[in-house]
Structure formats: structure tokens, C-alpha cells
C-alpha positions as CSV (number, residue, x, y, z in Angstrom):
1,M,24.2,2.6,-4.2
2,L,26.3,2.9,-0.8
3,Y,28.7,0.5,-2.0
4,Y,29.1,2.2,-5.2
5,S,29.3,5.7,-3.8
6,Q,31.9,4.4,-1.4
7,H,34.0,3.0,-4.2
8,I,34.1,6.4,-6.0
9,T,35.1,8.1,-2.9
10,N,37.7,5.8,-2.2
11,Q,39.1,6.2,-6.0
12,L,39.0,9.9,-5.4
13,R,40.9,9.9,-2.2
14,E,43.9,7.9,-4.0
15,E,43.7,10.5,-6.8
16,S,44.0,13.2,-4.1
17,R,46.8,11.1,-2.1
18,E,48.8,10.9,-5.7
19,T,48.5,14.5,-6.3
20,V,49.9,15.3,-2.7
21,K,52.6,13.0,-3.4
22,F,53.6,14.6,-6.6
23,Y,53.7,18.0,-4.9
24,A,55.8,16.4,-2.2
25,E,58.2,14.8,-4.5
26,T,58.5,17.9,-6.5
27,Y,59.5,19.8,-3.5
28,V,62.1,17.3,-2.4
29,K,63.6,17.6,-5.8
30,F,64.4,21.4,-5.6
31,A,64.7,21.6,-2.0
32,S,68.7,20.5,-1.9
33,D,69.5,23.9,0.0
34,Y,66.6,23.8,2.5
35,D,65.7,27.3,3.8
36,A,62.7,29.3,4.5
37,E,62.7,31.2,1.0
38,D,62.5,27.8,-0.7
39,F,59.8,26.5,1.5
40,S,57.7,29.7,1.0
41,F,58.3,29.3,-2.6
42,F,57.2,25.7,-2.6
43,F,54.1,26.6,-0.6
44,E,53.1,29.6,-3.0
45,Q,53.6,27.7,-6.3
46,F,52.6,24.3,-5.9
47,I,50.5,23.5,-2.4
48,K,48.2,26.8,-2.9
49,R,47.0,25.0,-6.2
50,I,45.5,22.3,-4.6
51,T,41.8,22.6,-4.2
52,F,41.3,20.4,-1.0
53,P,42.1,21.1,2.5
54,V,45.9,20.9,3.2
55,I,48.0,21.6,6.0
56,I,51.9,22.1,6.1
57,S,53.5,21.3,9.6
58,T,57.1,20.8,10.9
59,A,58.6,17.2,11.3
60,D,57.1,17.8,15.1
61,D,53.7,18.1,13.8
62,I,53.3,21.9,14.4
63,P,51.3,23.8,11.7
64,S,53.2,26.3,9.6
65,D,50.9,26.9,6.6
66,W,47.5,25.9,5.3
67,K,45.1,26.2,2.6
68,N,41.3,25.5,2.0
69,L,40.6,25.7,5.6
70,S,37.9,27.8,7.4
71,I,41.0,29.6,9.2
72,D,42.6,32.5,7.5
73,S,45.9,31.3,5.9
74,Q,47.6,34.7,7.2
75,D,46.6,34.3,10.8
76,K,49.0,32.7,13.0
77,S,47.8,33.5,16.3
78,E,47.7,30.9,19.1
79,Q,44.1,30.2,18.6
80,A,44.4,29.9,14.9
81,L,47.4,27.2,15.6
82,S,45.2,25.4,17.9
83,E,42.2,25.2,15.6
84,A,44.7,24.3,12.6
85,R,46.2,21.4,15.1
86,D,42.7,19.9,15.7
87,I,41.9,20.0,12.1
88,M,45.1,18.4,11.4
89,T,44.3,15.6,13.6
90,A,41.0,15.0,12.1
91,M,42.8,15.1,8.5
92,D,45.3,12.3,9.7
93,E,42.3,10.4,10.7
94,Q,41.1,10.3,7.1
95,N,44.3,10.4,5.3
96,E,48.0,9.5,6.4
97,P,50.2,12.5,6.4
98,I,52.8,12.5,3.7
99,D,56.6,13.3,5.0
100,L,58.7,15.7,3.1
101,N,62.1,14.2,3.1
102,Y,65.5,15.9,2.5
103,F,68.4,13.7,1.6
104,D,71.6,14.7,3.4
105,P,74.6,13.5,1.5
106,G,76.8,14.0,4.6
107,S,75.0,11.8,7.0
108,N,73.7,9.5,3.8
109,T,69.9,9.7,5.5
110,N,66.4,11.4,4.9
111,I,65.9,14.1,7.1
112,V,61.9,14.9,7.4
113,I,61.8,18.7,7.2
114,A,58.1,18.8,7.0
115,R,54.8,16.9,6.8
116,L,51.9,17.5,4.6
117,H,48.5,16.9,5.9
118,Y,45.5,16.7,3.6
119,G,41.8,16.2,4.1
120,D,38.9,15.2,1.7
121,S,37.6,17.6,-1.0
122,K,34.0,19.0,-0.8
123,L,33.3,16.8,-3.9
124,I,34.5,13.8,-1.9
125,T,32.5,15.1,1.2
126,Q,29.4,15.5,-1.0
127,L,30.0,11.9,-2.4
128,R,30.3,10.3,1.0
129,W,26.8,11.7,2.3
130,L,25.1,11.2,-1.2
131,P,23.6,7.7,-0.2
132,Y,22.5,8.9,3.0
133,V,20.5,11.7,1.4
134,E,19.1,9.4,-1.3
135,I,18.2,7.0,1.4
136,A,16.4,9.9,3.4
137,I,14.5,10.9,0.2
138,A,13.5,7.4,-0.3
139,G,12.5,7.2,3.1
140,L,10.3,10.3,2.7
141,F,8.7,8.9,-0.4
142,I,7.9,5.6,1.3
143,L,6.5,7.7,4.5
144,F,4.5,9.4,2.0
145,G,3.1,6.5,0.1
146,F,2.3,4.8,3.6
147,A,0.3,8.2,4.7
148,G,-1.5,7.8,1.5
149,F,-2.3,4.4,1.8
150,Q,-3.6,4.8,5.4
151,F,-5.7,7.6,4.4
152,I,-7.2,5.3,1.5
153,R,-7.7,2.8,4.0
154,R,-9.2,5.2,6.3
155,S,-11.7,6.6,3.8
156,E,-12.6,3.2,2.6
157,R,-13.3,2.1,6.0
158,Q,-15.7,5.1,6.7
159,L,-17.4,4.4,3.4
160,I,-18.0,0.8,4.5
161,W,-19.5,1.9,7.9
162,A,-21.6,4.4,6.2
163,G,-22.8,1.7,3.5
164,M,-23.4,-0.6,6.3
165,A,-25.6,1.9,8.0
166,K,-27.5,2.4,4.8
167,E,-27.8,-1.5,4.3
168,A,-29.1,-1.8,7.9
169,A,-31.6,0.8,7.3
170,H,-32.8,-1.0,3.7
171,Q,-32.7,-4.2,5.5
172,L,-35.1,-3.1,8.4
173,G,-37.1,-1.0,6.1
174,T,-39.1,-3.7,4.3
175,P,-40.4,-5.8,7.1
176,L,-40.9,-2.6,9.3
177,S,-43.2,-1.1,6.4
178,S,-45.1,-4.4,6.2
179,L,-45.8,-4.5,10.0
180,M,-47.0,-0.9,9.9
181,G,-49.4,-2.0,7.0
182,W,-50.5,-5.2,9.2
183,V,-51.2,-3.0,12.1
184,E,-53.1,-0.6,10.2
185,M,-55.3,-3.3,8.7
186,L,-55.8,-5.0,12.1
187,E,-57.5,-2.0,13.2
188,N,-60.5,-2.6,11.2
189,A,-59.9,-6.5,10.7
190,D,-62.3,-9.5,11.7
191,S,-61.4,-12.6,13.1
192,E,-61.3,-14.4,9.8
193,R,-59.1,-11.9,8.3
194,L,-57.0,-11.7,11.6
195,A,-56.2,-15.2,11.0
196,K,-54.7,-14.6,7.7
197,L,-52.7,-11.6,8.8
198,L,-51.1,-13.0,11.8
199,P,-48.9,-15.7,9.7
200,E,-47.7,-12.7,7.5
201,M,-46.9,-10.7,10.6
202,S,-45.1,-13.5,12.0
203,A,-43.0,-14.1,8.8
204,D,-42.0,-10.0,9.1
205,L,-41.0,-10.4,12.7
206,Q,-38.7,-13.6,11.7
207,R,-37.4,-11.4,9.0
208,L,-36.4,-8.7,11.6
209,N,-34.7,-11.4,13.7
210,K,-32.8,-12.6,10.6
211,V,-31.4,-9.1,9.7
212,A,-30.1,-8.7,13.5
213,Q,-28.5,-12.4,13.1
214,R,-27.0,-11.2,9.9
215,F,-25.3,-8.2,11.3
216,S,-24.2,-10.3,14.4
217,H,-22.5,-12.6,12.1
218,I,-20.1,-9.9,10.2
219,G,-16.9,-10.0,11.9
220,A,-17.4,-13.3,13.5
221,G,-15.4,-16.2,12.1
222,G,-16.6,-19.9,11.7
223,G,-20.3,-21.1,12.1
224,L,-20.4,-23.2,9.1
225,K,-22.7,-25.9,9.2
226,P,-23.7,-28.7,6.5
227,A,-27.0,-27.3,4.9
228,D,-28.9,-27.9,1.6
229,M,-28.0,-25.5,-0.9
230,N,-31.0,-25.9,-3.0
231,E,-33.3,-25.4,0.0
232,L,-31.7,-22.0,0.8
233,I,-31.9,-20.7,-2.7
234,T,-35.7,-21.8,-2.6
235,K,-36.3,-19.8,0.3
236,V,-34.4,-16.8,-1.0
237,V,-36.4,-17.0,-4.3
238,S,-39.7,-17.5,-2.6
239,Y,-39.1,-14.4,-0.4
240,L,-37.9,-12.0,-3.2
241,Q,-40.7,-13.2,-5.8
242,K,-43.2,-11.3,-3.0
243,R,-40.9,-8.3,-2.6
244,L,-39.5,-7.4,-6.0
245,P,-42.8,-6.7,-7.8
246,Q,-42.7,-3.7,-5.2
247,R,-39.9,-2.3,-7.5
248,N,-42.6,-1.3,-10.2
249,K,-41.1,-4.1,-12.4
250,K,-42.6,-7.4,-13.6
251,I,-39.7,-9.7,-12.8
252,D,-39.8,-13.6,-13.3
253,I,-37.3,-15.5,-11.1
254,S,-37.0,-19.4,-11.9
255,M,-34.8,-22.0,-10.7
256,N,-32.9,-24.8,-12.6
257,L,-31.6,-26.8,-9.5
258,G,-29.3,-29.8,-10.0
259,K,-28.7,-32.5,-7.3
260,L,-26.1,-31.3,-4.7
261,P,-24.6,-32.8,-1.7
262,E,-24.9,-30.8,1.5
263,I,-22.1,-28.3,2.1
264,P,-20.7,-26.4,5.1
265,I,-22.1,-22.6,5.0
266,N,-23.3,-20.0,7.1
267,V,-27.0,-19.9,6.1
268,D,-28.0,-16.6,7.4
269,L,-24.8,-15.1,5.5
270,L,-25.2,-17.1,2.4
271,E,-28.8,-15.8,2.0
272,W,-27.8,-12.3,2.3
273,A,-25.2,-12.7,-0.3
274,L,-27.7,-14.5,-2.7
275,E,-30.3,-11.7,-2.0
276,N,-27.9,-9.2,-2.9
277,I,-26.9,-10.8,-6.1
278,I,-30.3,-11.3,-7.2
279,K,-31.4,-7.9,-6.0
280,N,-28.6,-6.3,-8.3
281,S,-29.8,-8.5,-11.4
282,A,-33.4,-6.9,-10.8
283,D,-31.9,-3.6,-10.5
284,A,-30.4,-4.0,-14.0
285,M,-33.7,-4.7,-15.6
286,S,-35.3,-2.2,-17.8
287,R,-38.7,-0.6,-16.9
288,D,-40.3,-3.4,-18.8
289,G,-39.0,-6.0,-16.3
290,G,-37.3,-9.4,-17.3
291,K,-36.3,-12.8,-16.1
292,I,-33.8,-13.9,-13.8
293,E,-32.7,-17.6,-13.5
294,V,-31.0,-19.5,-10.6
295,I,-29.0,-22.6,-11.8
296,T,-27.2,-25.0,-9.5
297,E,-24.8,-27.8,-10.3
298,F,-22.3,-30.1,-8.7
299,Q,-18.7,-31.0,-10.4
300,S,-17.8,-34.1,-8.9
301,E,-14.7,-34.1,-10.2
302,N,-13.1,-31.4,-8.4
303,K,-16.1,-31.3,-5.8
304,I,-17.5,-27.9,-6.5
305,V,-21.0,-26.5,-6.1
306,K,-21.7,-23.9,-8.7
307,I,-24.6,-21.1,-8.3
308,S,-25.3,-19.2,-11.3
309,V,-27.6,-16.2,-11.4
310,K,-28.6,-15.3,-14.8
311,D,-30.5,-12.1,-15.9
312,N,-31.4,-10.6,-19.3
313,G,-31.1,-7.1,-18.2
314,T,-29.1,-4.2,-19.9
315,G,-25.8,-5.6,-18.9
316,I,-22.4,-3.9,-17.3
317,Q,-20.3,-1.8,-19.4
318,S,-16.9,-3.1,-19.9
319,K,-15.0,-0.2,-18.3
320,Y,-17.0,-0.6,-15.0
321,R,-16.6,-4.5,-14.9
322,K,-13.6,-4.2,-12.7
323,E,-15.3,-2.0,-10.3
324,I,-18.6,-3.7,-9.7
325,F,-17.1,-5.5,-6.3
326,K,-15.3,-2.5,-4.9
327,P,-16.9,-0.9,-1.7
328,G,-18.8,2.1,-2.7
329,Y,-19.4,1.5,-6.4
330,S,-23.0,2.0,-7.7
331,T,-24.6,3.4,-10.8
332,K,-27.7,3.9,-8.7
333,L,-28.4,7.5,-7.5
334,T,-29.7,5.9,-4.3
335,G,-27.0,3.2,-4.2
336,W,-24.3,2.9,-1.5
337,G,-22.4,0.0,-3.8
338,L,-22.1,-2.3,-0.8
339,G,-24.3,-5.0,-2.0
340,L,-21.7,-7.0,-4.4
341,S,-18.9,-6.2,-2.2
342,L,-20.3,-7.6,0.9
343,S,-21.6,-10.6,-1.1
344,K,-18.1,-11.2,-2.4
345,R,-16.5,-10.9,1.2
346,I,-19.3,-13.3,2.5
347,I,-18.3,-15.8,-0.2
348,E,-14.7,-15.6,-0.4
349,E,-13.8,-14.7,3.1
350,Y,-16.2,-16.6,5.3
351,H,-16.8,-19.5,3.1
352,G,-13.5,-19.8,1.1
353,G,-15.3,-19.7,-2.4
354,E,-15.5,-17.4,-5.4
355,L,-17.8,-14.9,-6.7
356,F,-17.2,-13.5,-10.2
357,L,-18.7,-12.0,-13.1
358,V,-18.8,-14.8,-16.1
359,E,-20.2,-12.8,-18.9
360,S,-22.3,-9.5,-19.5
361,S,-23.5,-7.6,-22.6
362,K,-26.2,-5.5,-23.4
363,E,-27.9,-8.3,-25.7
364,T,-27.7,-11.4,-23.2
365,G,-27.6,-9.9,-20.0
366,T,-25.3,-10.9,-17.1
367,T,-24.4,-14.0,-15.5
368,M,-22.8,-14.1,-11.8
369,Q,-21.4,-17.4,-10.5
370,I,-20.7,-18.6,-6.9
371,S,-18.3,-21.4,-6.6
372,L,-18.3,-23.1,-3.1
373,K,-16.0,-26.5,-2.1
374,A,-18.1,-29.5,-1.1
375,K,-16.3,-31.1,1.9
């Protein structure tokens, strides 16, 4: 745009120069008898028809007449002449002045009787500034776009922090509620019953410690160690089988575990991700409950471990399928929409794997799949 505008400006300048040269040549043709009357006639009839700034000076560059300047053309005071001289100097920097020559037959030479100085028209000036105005407007659009992007990022960050706080409360709520129940039972427990309660209390305390470890791993890189994925899945399913009935649904979780090699994982974080996926499947069940199946397989040709979580729930509507992994998206009234988003980050950013929706329909339910590289 800058180059094109400059090209147009140069063309208009050349046209202006040709116009000025035409008027100058016209004057020279009729100025065989040079006197003030002829000069005034030339200025009145020709020069004043020019639409761009122009100054007529003597051969010694003393301004004598002008047109289209900020100075009154009738004002010939010293101050006006000084201002005209300054403008004339600026004009000469833009465009070379044209000499008005008179051919003297006696001496057989050209005599410079005046000089014509001219500047750029308003159109040329506007064209010269046009690219910079466009760049400024584009810069404003970019600035507003960047500000909007920053606002969206800040809003998303606030939403994530609020969701993390809610998730922390949710994660801590279950074992704390259990411990409060154990304490109440201890008040009237005999030694035999106490022996049964203590392991459960110990398990809930371990759960609290695990929750604390999970949050400590968020934001920290590394920490991947070879582990048995099937063993991890078994632990998660065993824990959830005891807790999911609290949701007033009869949910059956089954496992179909293939032979897997050990893969480098962060056990605490991957347990968290898998729990969120299974809980999400449980939330999709109708009031009558349903079935969830966790399937593992190893693709030896590309060394990929796949973990599929299938349910026979109500499915995900097609218009929401692109939204389910975004922070803040939830169809539950009490949900903060962080579970699947957090799981996706754990699997993809911390483990270099993939979490995606394989299929979903009202008739067959939903299948989520985790893919992890086995090194």
C-alpha cells in the first residue's frame, strides 16, 4: 500500500509539473515584449487557474505573486514576502522550479525573466499521508484485538482459578465427610468394630494426602516414572465403585484390561484424570444408572497404549462436542466445567498423549479414549 500510494503521488506530481511547464511555455510565447502589463495578464489569465500552491518570483528568487497559499495574494508587506520566501524554499525541496525564459534576438540568448515555484496539491498531500493513516487505523484494530485477547485470557484464567478452588473443595469433601462419619461411629464403637473402622479411616487420610499431592503437581513439570497402567486403573475403579453409589444411581464399572508394557507416567495426576473421565461418564447416566467399561490395549506397531472409557449414558449432543474440553463448560447446574479440561491438560501437556471423544450418541452412549506413548 505504501509503495502504491507513493507511485500514484509521483504520477500526480509529474502531471502537475507538466501543467506548470505548459503555462510557462504559453507565457514565453506571448512575452516577446516583456513589461509589467504582460506579466500581470499572464498571472491573471493562466497562473490563477492552477489549483495547487504556486509562487512567481523574479530571476533572483524574490516572490512577486502567489496563489493558493495561506498568505493573502494582495498582501505584499515585508512579513508576507518573508513568509512567501520560506514557503518557496520548501516548495523547491519538493519540486524543482521552472524558469520563465525570454529569447533576446539581439544577444541571441535566453534571459530568465521570472521563476515559477509550485508545491503539492491537497490531493497529493492527502495521498502522501494516506498509508500512514491506514497503518495507524490497522494498528488501532490490532491494539483493540490484543486488548480483547488479553481480556479473554484473563477471564479464562479467573475461571480456571475459581474452578480449581471448587475442584479442591470437591476433592477434599468426600474423604472429610467420611472421616467425620468415622469419628461419630468411634464414639460408641467397641474394640472389634474399632478394628474395622481404623483401616477405612487410614484409607481416607491417604486420600487426603493424595489430593494434596495432586495439587502440588499442577504447574510442575517432569515427574514421570515407569508404572503399570492396568494397576493404576484397577485402583481407580476400586475406589470409585465404593463412592459412585453415593450419587443415587446403580452404576456398574467393569474392566477389560489387555497386556500392557510399563509406561512413563505421573501416577497421581493420571489417576486424577481417569477419575474425572469416569465420573463424567457416571454423571451422563440416567436415574436408573448404567454401565461403564474401561478397556486397555497396546498397539505394538506404533507403541501406543490406548485406554477407552465407554458408557451407555445419554450421550453428548453434537452441538456441544467441540465445547466439552473447554474450561468452564458444563451441563450440570453445580458443575464448574473443569474436569475434562483438567484431564486433557494432564494427558496432553504433562504426558504428551491425547484425550479425545471417539463417538457419542443417545442410543449407544459415549466413548472417550486416552492415547499414551510407550517408550
